[in-house]
Residue, then its C-alpha position, 0 to 999 in steps of 0.5 A: x500500500x502506498x503512502x497516498x492510499x494510506x493517507x486517503x484511507x485515514x482521511x476517510x476514517x476521520x470523516x466518519x469519526x467527526x460526524x456530529x451527533x445532533x441534527x443541528x451540529x451536523x447541519x451547521x457542519x454541512x452548511x460550512x462544508x457547502x460554503x467552502x466548496x462553493x467558494x471555488x478556492x480549494x485545491x482539487x484534493x481538498x474539494x474532494x475530501x470536503x465533498x465526501x464529508x458533505x455527503x456523509x453529513x447529508x446522509x446523517x442529517x437525512x437519517x436524523x430527520x427520518x427518525x424524527x419524522x417516524x417518532x412524530x408519526x408514531x406519537x400522532x397515531x398514538x394520540x389519535x388512537x387515544x382520542x378514538x377510545x375517549x370518543x367511544x366512551x363518551x356516549x356510554x357515560x353520557x347516557x346515565x347522566x340524567x338518571x340520578x335525579x330524584x322526582 
């Protein structure tokens, strides 16, 4: 293995290790990466490294958003189910409300 290949593999490993844990951190790092790439002032090797890093960050952001969306969907479904049960119980409890009066 040549030194160039070793450096390339080391750089790629570093990209995955430096992916921030939160969506906000990942997105901020992605925006920073995009700005650097859009500047057009980078050498090709650096631009390729940043592009690869950007793809990793974009994937992480997408994973985090998909996970959040799934959680929201599950919460909405659980809430809708609870509301359905409450609505089914209302007519049964409402029927006896006027029968306790003494005449």
